[in-house]
N, CA, C and O atoms as a Tripos MOL2 file, in Angstrom:
@<TRIPOS>MOLECULE
protein
  260   259    65     0     0
PROTEIN
NO_CHARGES

@<TRIPOS>ATOM
      1 N         -66.5230   69.3060   36.1180 N.3       1 MET1
      2 CA        -67.6990   69.5390   36.9170 C.3       1 MET1
      3 C         -67.6850   68.7390   38.2210 C.2       1 MET1
      4 O         -68.1000   69.2780   39.2470 O.2       1 MET1
      5 N         -67.2270   67.4760   38.2380 N.am      2 PRO2
      6 CA        -67.2360   66.7420   39.5000 C.3       2 PRO2
      7 C         -66.3830   67.3920   40.5770 C.2       2 PRO2
      8 O         -66.7390   67.3280   41.7530 O.2       2 PRO2
      9 N         -65.2580   68.0210   40.2090 N.am      3 GLU3
     10 CA        -64.4180   68.6670   41.2050 C.3       3 GLU3
     11 C         -65.1590   69.8250   41.8530 C.2       3 GLU3
     12 O         -65.0790   69.9970   43.0690 O.2       3 GLU3
     13 N         -65.8700   70.6140   41.0800 N.am      4 SER4
     14 CA        -66.6120   71.7310   41.6610 C.3       4 SER4
     15 C         -67.7570   71.2210   42.5370 C.2       4 SER4
     16 O         -68.0930   71.8500   43.5400 O.2       4 SER4
     17 N         -68.3540   70.0930   42.1680 N.am      5 LEU5
     18 CA        -69.4130   69.5200   42.9910 C.3       5 LEU5
     19 C         -68.8500   69.0290   44.3120 C.2       5 LEU5
     20 O         -69.4770   69.2010   45.3570 O.2       5 LEU5
     21 N         -67.6540   68.4090   44.2730 N.am      6 GLU6
     22 CA        -67.0080   67.9740   45.5080 C.3       6 GLU6
     23 C         -66.6790   69.1700   46.3940 C.2       6 GLU6
     24 O         -66.8620   69.1120   47.6100 O.2       6 GLU6
     25 N         -66.1980   70.2470   45.7920 N.am      7 ASN7
     26 CA        -65.9040   71.4570   46.5680 C.3       7 ASN7
     27 C         -67.1700   72.0390   47.1750 C.2       7 ASN7
     28 O         -67.1650   72.4880   48.3210 O.2       7 ASN7
     29 N         -68.2470   72.0310   46.4150 N.am      8 GLN8
     30 CA        -69.5110   72.5680   46.9050 C.3       8 GLN8
     31 C         -70.0320   71.7420   48.0800 C.2       8 GLN8
     32 O         -70.5280   72.3000   49.0590 O.2       8 GLN8
     33 N         -69.9210   70.4170   47.9880 N.am      9 ILE9
     34 CA        -70.3580   69.5510   49.0880 C.3       9 ILE9
     35 C         -69.5100   69.8200   50.3240 C.2       9 ILE9
     36 O         -70.0320   69.8650   51.4370 O.2       9 ILE9
     37 N         -68.1980   69.9980   50.1340 N.am     10 HIS10
     38 CA        -67.3090   70.2870   51.2590 C.3      10 HIS10
     39 C         -67.6850   71.6120   51.9230 C.2      10 HIS10
     40 O         -67.7450   71.6950   53.1490 O.2      10 HIS10
     41 N         -67.9370   72.6440   51.1220 N.am     11 GLU11
     42 CA        -68.3200   73.9500   51.6710 C.3      11 GLU11
     43 C         -69.6520   73.8610   52.4150 C.2      11 GLU11
     44 O         -69.8100   74.4510   53.4840 O.2      11 GLU11
     45 N         -70.6070   73.1260   51.8480 N.am     12 ASN12
     46 CA        -71.9080   72.9990   52.4970 C.3      12 ASN12
     47 C         -71.8090   72.2100   53.7950 C.2      12 ASN12
     48 O         -72.5450   72.4790   54.7440 O.2      12 ASN12
     49 N         -70.9020   71.2360   53.8410 N.am     13 ALA13
     50 CA        -70.7430   70.4400   55.0610 C.3      13 ALA13
     51 C         -70.1250   71.2630   56.1810 C.2      13 ALA13
     52 O         -70.4440   71.0490   57.3500 O.2      13 ALA13
     53 N         -69.2490   72.1960   55.8440 N.am     14 THR14
     54 CA        -68.6140   73.0120   56.8780 C.3      14 THR14
     55 C         -69.4600   74.2110   57.2720 C.2      14 THR14
     56 O         -69.2320   74.7960   58.3310 O.2      14 THR14
     57 N         -70.4240   74.5910   56.4560 N.am     15 GLY15
     58 CA        -71.2680   75.7440   56.7520 C.3      15 GLY15
     59 C         -72.5380   75.3590   57.4900 C.2      15 GLY15
     60 O         -72.7890   74.1790   57.7360 O.2      15 GLY15
     61 N         -73.3400   76.3580   57.8430 N.am     16 PRO16
     62 CA        -74.5960   76.0770   58.5490 C.3      16 PRO16
     63 C         -75.6450   75.4840   57.6200 C.2      16 PRO16
     64 O         -75.6320   75.7450   56.4170 O.2      16 PRO16
     65 N         -76.5580   74.6820   58.1790 N.am     17 ALA17
     66 CA        -77.6140   74.0660   57.3780 C.3      17 ALA17
     67 C         -78.7500   75.0410   57.1120 C.2      17 ALA17
     68 O         -79.4090   74.9650   56.0750 O.2      17 ALA17
     69 N         -78.9840   75.9680   58.0580 N.am     18 LYS18
     70 CA        -80.0860   76.9070   57.9100 C.3      18 LYS18
     71 C         -79.6480   78.2680   58.4270 C.2      18 LYS18
     72 O         -79.0230   78.3660   59.4830 O.2      18 LYS18
     73 N         -79.9790   79.3250   57.6750 N.am     19 VAL19
     74 CA        -79.6190   80.6850   58.0510 C.3      19 VAL19
     75 C         -80.8820   81.5340   58.0340 C.2      19 VAL19
     76 O         -81.6660   81.4780   57.0870 O.2      19 VAL19
     77 N         -81.0710   82.3170   59.0850 N.am     20 THR20
     78 CA        -82.2140   83.2190   59.1580 C.3      20 THR20
     79 C         -81.6940   84.6280   59.3850 C.2      20 THR20
     80 O         -80.8200   84.8550   60.2220 O.2      20 THR20
     81 N         -82.2380   85.5620   58.6340 N.am     21 GLY21
     82 CA        -81.8250   86.9580   58.7630 C.3      21 GLY21
     83 C         -83.0100   87.8750   58.5360 C.2      21 GLY21
     84 O         -84.1520   87.4210   58.4810 O.2      21 GLY21
     85 N         -82.7360   89.1770   58.4050 N.am     22 ASP22
     86 CA        -83.7920   90.1650   58.1830 C.3      22 ASP22
     87 C         -84.4660   89.9730   56.8240 C.2      22 ASP22
     88 O         -85.6660   90.2100   56.6870 O.2      22 ASP22
     89 N         -83.7090   89.5490   55.8350 N.am     23 ALA23
     90 CA        -84.2370   89.3850   54.4860 C.3      23 ALA23
     91 C         -85.0250   88.0850   54.3170 C.2      23 ALA23
     92 O         -85.7810   87.9480   53.3560 O.2      23 ALA23
     93 N         -84.8620   87.1390   55.2280 N.am     24 GLY24
     94 CA        -85.5640   85.8620   55.1160 C.3      24 GLY24
     95 C         -84.6980   84.7360   55.6330 C.2      24 GLY24
     96 O         -83.7220   84.9560   56.3500 O.2      24 GLY24
     97 N         -85.0690   83.5310   55.2580 N.am     25 SER25
     98 CA        -84.2910   82.3840   55.7090 C.3      25 SER25
     99 C         -83.9070   81.5260   54.5080 C.2      25 SER25
    100 O         -84.6110   81.4850   53.4990 O.2      25 SER25
    101 N         -82.7780   80.8480   54.6430 N.am     26 ILE26
    102 CA        -82.2690   79.9790   53.5880 C.3      26 ILE26
    103 C         -81.9480   78.6320   54.2150 C.2      26 ILE26
    104 O         -81.3390   78.5600   55.2830 O.2      26 ILE26
    105 N         -82.3600   77.5750   53.5460 N.am     27 GLU27
    106 CA        -82.0650   76.2290   54.0210 C.3      27 GLU27
    107 C         -81.4680   75.4280   52.8660 C.2      27 GLU27
    108 O         -81.9760   75.4680   51.7450 O.2      27 GLU27
    109 N         -80.3830   74.6980   53.1510 N.am     28 GLN28
    110 CA        -79.7140   73.9060   52.1310 C.3      28 GLN28
    111 C         -80.2930   72.4990   52.0910 C.2      28 GLN28
    112 O         -80.9820   72.0640   53.0140 O.2      28 GLN28
    113 N         -79.9930   71.7900   50.9870 N.am     29 HIS29
    114 CA        -80.3270   70.3750   50.9200 C.3      29 HIS29
    115 C         -79.5060   69.6480   51.9710 C.2      29 HIS29
    116 O         -78.4110   70.0870   52.3230 O.2      29 HIS29
    117 N         -80.0240   68.5520   52.4640 N.am     30 SER30
    118 CA        -79.2870   67.8070   53.4790 C.3      30 SER30
    119 C         -78.0030   67.2390   52.8880 C.2      30 SER30
    120 O         -77.8980   67.0280   51.6790 O.2      30 SER30
    121 N         -77.0390   66.9990   53.7530 N.am     31 LEU31
    122 CA        -75.7550   66.4610   53.3010 C.3      31 LEU31
    123 C         -75.9370   65.0820   52.6750 C.2      31 LEU31
    124 O         -75.2420   64.7340   51.7210 O.2      31 LEU31
    125 N         -76.8630   64.3040   53.2070 N.am     32 LYS32
    126 CA        -77.1460   62.9740   52.6480 C.3      32 LYS32
    127 C         -77.6320   63.0890   51.2030 C.2      32 LYS32
    128 O         -77.2010   62.3220   50.3420 O.2      32 LYS32
    129 N         -78.5260   64.0430   50.9330 N.am     33 ASP33
    130 CA        -79.0260   64.2420   49.5700 C.3      33 ASP33
    131 C         -77.9070   64.6970   48.6330 C.2      33 ASP33
    132 O         -77.8710   64.2880   47.4720 O.2      33 ASP33
    133 N         -77.0070   65.5260   49.1160 N.am     34 GLN34
    134 CA        -75.9050   65.9980   48.2790 C.3      34 GLN34
    135 C         -74.9520   64.8630   47.9390 C.2      34 GLN34
    136 O         -74.4660   64.7760   46.8110 O.2      34 GLN34
    137 N         -74.6810   63.9910   48.9090 N.am     35 ILE35
    138 CA        -73.7950   62.8560   48.6590 C.3      35 ILE35
    139 C         -74.4410   61.8850   47.6780 C.2      35 ILE35
    140 O         -73.7610   61.3510   46.8020 O.2      35 ILE35
    141 N         -75.7380   61.6500   47.8120 N.am     36 GLU36
    142 CA        -76.4460   60.7730   46.8750 C.3      36 GLU36
    143 C         -76.4250   61.3550   45.4630 C.2      36 GLU36
    144 O         -76.2730   60.6180   44.4890 O.2      36 GLU36
    145 N         -76.5770   62.6740   45.3510 N.am     37 ALA37
    146 CA        -76.5190   63.3180   44.0340 C.3      37 ALA37
    147 C         -75.1270   63.1710   43.4250 C.2      37 ALA37
    148 O         -74.9950   62.9490   42.2210 O.2      37 ALA37
    149 N         -74.0870   63.2950   44.2560 N.am     38 ASP38
    150 CA        -72.7210   63.1280   43.7680 C.3      38 ASP38
    151 C         -72.4900   61.7050   43.2780 C.2      38 ASP38
    152 O         -71.8740   61.5090   42.2310 O.2      38 ASP38
    153 N         -72.9700   60.7160   44.0130 N.am     39 LYS39
    154 CA        -72.8270   59.3160   43.5980 C.3      39 LYS39
    155 C         -73.5890   59.0580   42.2990 C.2      39 LYS39
    156 O         -73.0980   58.3450   41.4230 O.2      39 LYS39
    157 N         -74.7860   59.6340   42.1700 N.am     40 TYR40
    158 CA        -75.5830   59.4570   40.9600 C.3      40 TYR40
    159 C         -74.8630   60.0420   39.7500 C.2      40 TYR40
    160 O         -74.7850   59.4040   38.7010 O.2      40 TYR40
    161 N         -74.3360   61.2580   39.8990 N.am     41 LEU41
    162 CA        -73.6440   61.8890   38.7730 C.3      41 LEU41
    163 C         -72.3660   61.1360   38.4120 C.2      41 LEU41
    164 O         -72.0100   61.0620   37.2360 O.2      41 LEU41
    165 N         -71.6720   60.5780   39.4040 N.am     42 ALA42
    166 CA        -70.4610   59.8040   39.1240 C.3      42 ALA42
    167 C         -70.8060   58.5230   38.3720 C.2      42 ALA42
    168 O         -70.1020   58.1500   37.4340 O.2      42 ALA42
    169 N         -71.8800   57.8490   38.7710 N.am     43 SER43
    170 CA        -72.2600   56.6200   38.0730 C.3      43 SER43
    171 C         -72.7530   56.9250   36.6590 C.2      43 SER43
    172 O         -72.5260   56.1460   35.7340 O.2      43 SER43
    173 N         -73.4220   58.0540   36.5010 N.am     44 LYS44
    174 CA        -73.9000   58.4520   35.1800 C.3      44 LYS44
    175 C         -72.7190   58.7640   34.2550 C.2      44 LYS44
    176 O         -72.7480   58.4240   33.0730 O.2      44 LYS44
    177 N         -71.6910   59.4070   34.7910 N.am     45 ALA45
    178 CA        -70.5010   59.7310   33.9880 C.3      45 ALA45
    179 C         -69.7370   58.4720   33.6120 C.2      45 ALA45
    180 O         -69.2210   58.3740   32.4990 O.2      45 ALA45
    181 N         -69.6570   57.5080   34.5210 N.am     46 SER46
    182 CA        -68.9310   56.2790   34.1980 C.3      46 SER46
    183 C         -69.7130   55.4280   33.1970 C.2      46 SER46
    184 O         -69.1090   54.6990   32.4100 O.2      46 SER46
    185 N         -71.0230   55.5070   33.2130 N.am     47 ALA47
    186 CA        -71.8280   54.7610   32.2440 C.3      47 ALA47
    187 C         -71.6680   55.3470   30.8400 C.2      47 ALA47
    188 O         -71.8310   54.6420   29.8440 O.2      47 ALA47
    189 N         -71.3530   56.6280   30.7690 N.am     48 ARG48
    190 CA        -71.1720   57.2840   29.4760 C.3      48 ARG48
    191 C         -69.7940   57.0400   28.8890 C.2      48 ARG48
    192 O         -69.4830   57.5320   27.8050 O.2      48 ARG48
    193 N         -68.9750   56.2920   29.5890 N.am     49 SER49
    194 CA        -67.6140   56.0160   29.1360 C.3      49 SER49
    195 C         -67.6440   55.3790   27.7510 C.2      49 SER49
    196 O         -68.5080   54.5500   27.4640 O.2      49 SER49
    197 N         -66.7120   55.7620   26.9000 N.am     50 LYS50
    198 CA        -66.6930   55.2530   25.5300 C.3      50 LYS50
    199 C         -66.0110   53.8980   25.4210 C.2      50 LYS50
    200 O         -66.1730   53.2100   24.4140 O.2      50 LYS50
    201 N         -65.2580   53.5040   26.4270 N.am     51 ARG51
    202 CA        -64.5540   52.2250   26.3810 C.3      51 ARG51
    203 C         -65.4180   51.1480   27.0110 C.2      51 ARG51
    204 O         -65.9030   51.3280   28.1280 O.2      51 ARG51
    205 N         -65.6230   50.0320   26.3200 N.am     52 PRO52
    206 CA        -66.4150   48.9610   26.9180 C.3      52 PRO52
    207 C         -65.6350   48.2690   28.0280 C.2      52 PRO52
    208 O         -64.4080   48.1800   27.9690 O.2      52 PRO52
    209 N         -66.3340   47.7900   29.0240 N.am     53 GLY53
    210 CA        -65.6880   47.1320   30.1440 C.3      53 GLY53
    211 C         -65.1690   45.7570   29.7670 C.2      53 GLY53
    212 O         -63.9990   45.4530   29.9950 O.2      53 GLY53
    213 N         -66.0210   44.9250   29.1950 N.am     54 ILE54
    214 CA        -65.6420   43.5660   28.8100 C.3      54 ILE54
    215 C         -66.1310   43.3320   27.3890 C.2      54 ILE54
    216 O         -67.2720   43.6460   27.0510 O.2      54 ILE54
    217 N         -65.2640   42.7830   26.5750 N.am     55 ARG55
    218 CA        -65.6470   42.4640   25.2100 C.3      55 ARG55
    219 C         -65.6260   40.9470   25.0650 C.2      55 ARG55
    220 O         -64.6170   40.3020   25.3490 O.2      55 ARG55
    221 N         -66.7260   40.3940   24.6290 N.am     56 LEU56
    222 CA        -66.8360   38.9640   24.4380 C.3      56 LEU56
    223 C         -66.6990   38.6310   22.9630 C.2      56 LEU56
    224 O         -67.1770   39.3620   22.0960 O.2      56 LEU56
    225 N         -66.0490   37.5350   22.7010 N.am     57 GLY57
    226 CA        -65.8760   37.0960   21.3200 C.3      57 GLY57
    227 C         -65.8050   35.5790   21.2610 C.2      57 GLY57
    228 O         -65.5450   34.9180   22.2670 O.2      57 GLY57
    229 N         -66.0340   35.0440   20.0920 N.am     58 LYS58
    230 CA        -66.0060   33.5960   19.9020 C.3      58 LYS58
    231 C         -64.6910   33.2330   19.2210 C.2      58 LYS58
    232 O         -64.3620   33.7590   18.1580 O.2      58 LYS58
    233 N         -63.9540   32.3370   19.8400 N.am     59 ILE59
    234 CA        -62.6640   31.9050   19.2840 C.3      59 ILE59
    235 C         -62.8610   30.5200   18.6650 C.2      59 ILE59
    236 O         -63.3020   29.5760   19.3200 O.2      59 ILE59
    237 N         -62.5150   30.4380   17.3680 N.am     60 ILE60
    238 CA        -62.6410   29.1670   16.6370 C.3      60 ILE60
    239 C         -61.2370   28.7250   16.2350 C.2      60 ILE60
    240 O         -60.5880   29.3960   15.4330 O.2      60 ILE60
    241 N         -60.7610   27.6090   16.7780 N.am     61 PRO61
    242 CA        -59.4220   27.1620   16.4170 C.3      61 PRO61
    243 C         -59.4050   26.6030   14.9880 C.2      61 PRO61
    244 O         -60.3920   26.0270   14.5320 O.2      61 PRO61
    245 N         -58.2970   26.7730   14.2990 N.am     62 PRO62
    246 CA        -58.2210   26.2130   12.9400 C.3      62 PRO62
    247 C         -58.1310   24.6900   13.0240 C.2      62 PRO62
    248 O         -57.5410   24.1420   13.9550 O.2      62 PRO62
    249 N         -58.7090   24.0350   12.0640 N.am     63 GLY63
    250 CA        -58.6780   22.5740   12.0560 C.3      63 GLY63
    251 C         -59.0190   22.0410   10.6750 C.2      63 GLY63
    252 O         -59.3460   22.8040    9.7660 O.2      63 GLY63
    253 N         -58.9390   20.7380   10.5290 N.am     64 ALA64
    254 CA        -59.2570   20.1090    9.2540 C.3      64 ALA64
    255 C         -60.7660   20.0750    9.0750 C.2      64 ALA64
    256 O         -61.5170   19.7750   10.0030 O.2      64 ALA64
    257 N         -61.1820   20.3850    7.8770 N.am     65 THR65
    258 CA        -62.6240   20.3270    7.5930 C.3      65 THR65
    259 C         -62.9650   19.2850    6.6070 C.2      65 THR65
    260 O         -64.1350   19.1150    6.2670 O.2      65 THR65
@<TRIPOS>BOND
     1     1     2 1
     2     2     3 1
     3     3     4 2
     4     3     5 am
     5     5     6 1
     6     6     7 1
     7     7     8 2
     8     7     9 am
     9     9    10 1
    10    10    11 1
    11    11    12 2
    12    11    13 am
    13    13    14 1
    14    14    15 1
    15    15    16 2
    16    15    17 am
    17    17    18 1
    18    18    19 1
    19    19    20 2
    20    19    21 am
    21    21    22 1
    22    22    23 1
    23    23    24 2
    24    23    25 am
    25    25    26 1
    26    26    27 1
    27    27    28 2
    28    27    29 am
    29    29    30 1
    30    30    31 1
    31    31    32 2
    32    31    33 am
    33    33    34 1
    34    34    35 1
    35    35    36 2
    36    35    37 am
    37    37    38 1
    38    38    39 1
    39    39    40 2
    40    39    41 am
    41    41    42 1
    42    42    43 1
    43    43    44 2
    44    43    45 am
    45    45    46 1
    46    46    47 1
    47    47    48 2
    48    47    49 am
    49    49    50 1
    50    50    51 1
    51    51    52 2
    52    51    53 am
    53    53    54 1
    54    54    55 1
    55    55    56 2
    56    55    57 am
    57    57    58 1
    58    58    59 1
    59    59    60 2
    60    59    61 am
    61    61    62 1
    62    62    63 1
    63    63    64 2
    64    63    65 am
    65    65    66 1
    66    66    67 1
    67    67    68 2
    68    67    69 am
    69    69    70 1
    70    70    71 1
    71    71    72 2
    72    71    73 am
    73    73    74 1
    74    74    75 1
    75    75    76 2
    76    75    77 am
    77    77    78 1
    78    78    79 1
    79    79    80 2
    80    79    81 am
    81    81    82 1
    82    82    83 1
    83    83    84 2
    84    83    85 am
    85    85    86 1
    86    86    87 1
    87    87    88 2
    88    87    89 am
    89    89    90 1
    90    90    91 1
    91    91    92 2
    92    91    93 am
    93    93    94 1
    94    94    95 1
    95    95    96 2
    96    95    97 am
    97    97    98 1
    98    98    99 1
    99    99   100 2
   100    99   101 am
   101   101   102 1
   102   102   103 1
   103   103   104 2
   104   103   105 am
   105   105   106 1
   106   106   107 1
   107   107   108 2
   108   107   109 am
   109   109   110 1
   110   110   111 1
   111   111   112 2
   112   111   113 am
   113   113   114 1
   114   114   115 1
   115   115   116 2
   116   115   117 am
   117   117   118 1
   118   118   119 1
   119   119   120 2
   120   119   121 am
   121   121   122 1
   122   122   123 1
   123   123   124 2
   124   123   125 am
   125   125   126 1
   126   126   127 1
   127   127   128 2
   128   127   129 am
   129   129   130 1
   130   130   131 1
   131   131   132 2
   132   131   133 am
   133   133   134 1
   134   134   135 1
   135   135   136 2
   136   135   137 am
   137   137   138 1
   138   138   139 1
   139   139   140 2
   140   139   141 am
   141   141   142 1
   142   142   143 1
   143   143   144 2
   144   143   145 am
   145   145   146 1
   146   146   147 1
   147   147   148 2
   148   147   149 am
   149   149   150 1
   150   150   151 1
   151   151   152 2
   152   151   153 am
   153   153   154 1
   154   154   155 1
   155   155   156 2
   156   155   157 am
   157   157   158 1
   158   158   159 1
   159   159   160 2
   160   159   161 am
   161   161   162 1
   162   162   163 1
   163   163   164 2
   164   163   165 am
   165   165   166 1
   166   166   167 1
   167   167   168 2
   168   167   169 am
   169   169   170 1
   170   170   171 1
   171   171   172 2
   172   171   173 am
   173   173   174 1
   174   174   175 1
   175   175   176 2
   176   175   177 am
   177   177   178 1
   178   178   179 1
   179   179   180 2
   180   179   181 am
   181   181   182 1
   182   182   183 1
   183   183   184 2
   184   183   185 am
   185   185   186 1
   186   186   187 1
   187   187   188 2
   188   187   189 am
   189   189   190 1
   190   190   191 1
   191   191   192 2
   192   191   193 am
   193   193   194 1
   194   194   195 1
   195   195   196 2
   196   195   197 am
   197   197   198 1
   198   198   199 1
   199   199   200 2
   200   199   201 am
   201   201   202 1
   202   202   203 1
   203   203   204 2
   204   203   205 am
   205   205   206 1
   206   206   207 1
   207   207   208 2
   208   207   209 am
   209   209   210 1
   210   210   211 1
   211   211   212 2
   212   211   213 am
   213   213   214 1
   214   214   215 1
   215   215   216 2
   216   215   217 am
   217   217   218 1
   218   218   219 1
   219   219   220 2
   220   219   221 am
   221   221   222 1
   222   222   223 1
   223   223   224 2
   224   223   225 am
   225   225   226 1
   226   226   227 1
   227   227   228 2
   228   227   229 am
   229   229   230 1
   230   230   231 1
   231   231   232 2
   232   231   233 am
   233   233   234 1
   234   234   235 1
   235   235   236 2
   236   235   237 am
   237   237   238 1
   238   238   239 1
   239   239   240 2
   240   239   241 am
   241   241   242 1
   242   242   243 1
   243   243   244 2
   244   243   245 am
   245   245   246 1
   246   246   247 1
   247   247   248 2
   248   247   249 am
   249   249   250 1
   250   250   251 1
   251   251   252 2
   252   251   253 am
   253   253   254 1
   254   254   255 1
   255   255   256 2
   256   255   257 am
   257   257   258 1
   258   258   259 1
   259   259   260 2
@<TRIPOS>SUBSTRUCTURE
     1 MET1         2 RESIDUE 1 A MET
     2 PRO2         6 RESIDUE 1 A PRO
     3 GLU3        10 RESIDUE 1 A GLU
     4 SER4        14 RESIDUE 1 A SER
     5 LEU5        18 RESIDUE 1 A LEU
     6 GLU6        22 RESIDUE 1 A GLU
     7 ASN7        26 RESIDUE 1 A ASN
     8 GLN8        30 RESIDUE 1 A GLN
     9 ILE9        34 RESIDUE 1 A ILE
    10 HIS10       38 RESIDUE 1 A HIS
    11 GLU11       42 RESIDUE 1 A GLU
    12 ASN12       46 RESIDUE 1 A ASN
    13 ALA13       50 RESIDUE 1 A ALA
    14 THR14       54 RESIDUE 1 A THR
    15 GLY15       58 RESIDUE 1 A GLY
    16 PRO16       62 RESIDUE 1 A PRO
    17 ALA17       66 RESIDUE 1 A ALA
    18 LYS18       70 RESIDUE 1 A LYS
    19 VAL19       74 RESIDUE 1 A VAL
    20 THR20       78 RESIDUE 1 A THR
    21 GLY21       82 RESIDUE 1 A GLY
    22 ASP22       86 RESIDUE 1 A ASP
    23 ALA23       90 RESIDUE 1 A ALA
    24 GLY24       94 RESIDUE 1 A GLY
    25 SER25       98 RESIDUE 1 A SER
    26 ILE26      102 RESIDUE 1 A ILE
    27 GLU27      106 RESIDUE 1 A GLU
    28 GLN28      110 RESIDUE 1 A GLN
    29 HIS29      114 RESIDUE 1 A HIS
    30 SER30      118 RESIDUE 1 A SER
    31 LEU31      122 RESIDUE 1 A LEU
    32 LYS32      126 RESIDUE 1 A LYS
    33 ASP33      130 RESIDUE 1 A ASP
    34 GLN34      134 RESIDUE 1 A GLN
    35 ILE35      138 RESIDUE 1 A ILE
    36 GLU36      142 RESIDUE 1 A GLU
    37 ALA37      146 RESIDUE 1 A ALA
    38 ASP38      150 RESIDUE 1 A ASP
    39 LYS39      154 RESIDUE 1 A LYS
    40 TYR40      158 RESIDUE 1 A TYR
    41 LEU41      162 RESIDUE 1 A LEU
    42 ALA42      166 RESIDUE 1 A ALA
    43 SER43      170 RESIDUE 1 A SER
    44 LYS44      174 RESIDUE 1 A LYS
    45 ALA45      178 RESIDUE 1 A ALA
    46 SER46      182 RESIDUE 1 A SER
    47 ALA47      186 RESIDUE 1 A ALA
    48 ARG48      190 RESIDUE 1 A ARG
    49 SER49      194 RESIDUE 1 A SER
    50 LYS50      198 RESIDUE 1 A LYS
    51 ARG51      202 RESIDUE 1 A ARG
    52 PRO52      206 RESIDUE 1 A PRO
    53 GLY53      210 RESIDUE 1 A GLY
    54 ILE54      214 RESIDUE 1 A ILE
    55 ARG55      218 RESIDUE 1 A ARG
    56 LEU56      222 RESIDUE 1 A LEU
    57 GLY57      226 RESIDUE 1 A GLY
    58 LYS58      230 RESIDUE 1 A LYS
    59 ILE59      234 RESIDUE 1 A ILE
    60 ILE60      238 RESIDUE 1 A ILE
    61 PRO61      242 RESIDUE 1 A PRO
    62 PRO62      246 RESIDUE 1 A PRO
    63 GLY63      250 RESIDUE 1 A GLY
    64 ALA64      254 RESIDUE 1 A ALA
    65 THR65      258 RESIDUE 1 A THR
């Protein structure tokens, strides 16, 4: 899904922001909003990662008791 979103952002950036014709007018979301949505979805996907980033543990050396 992220690849198609990147392609969609690229297509929207190269195309017109607003189109008016006989049937009506169409306006896209701003490029800034699309980039923010892409960043949000990327951070959401990385947060769903199954591998933990840092694992903390307590190390107890063996010794005489």
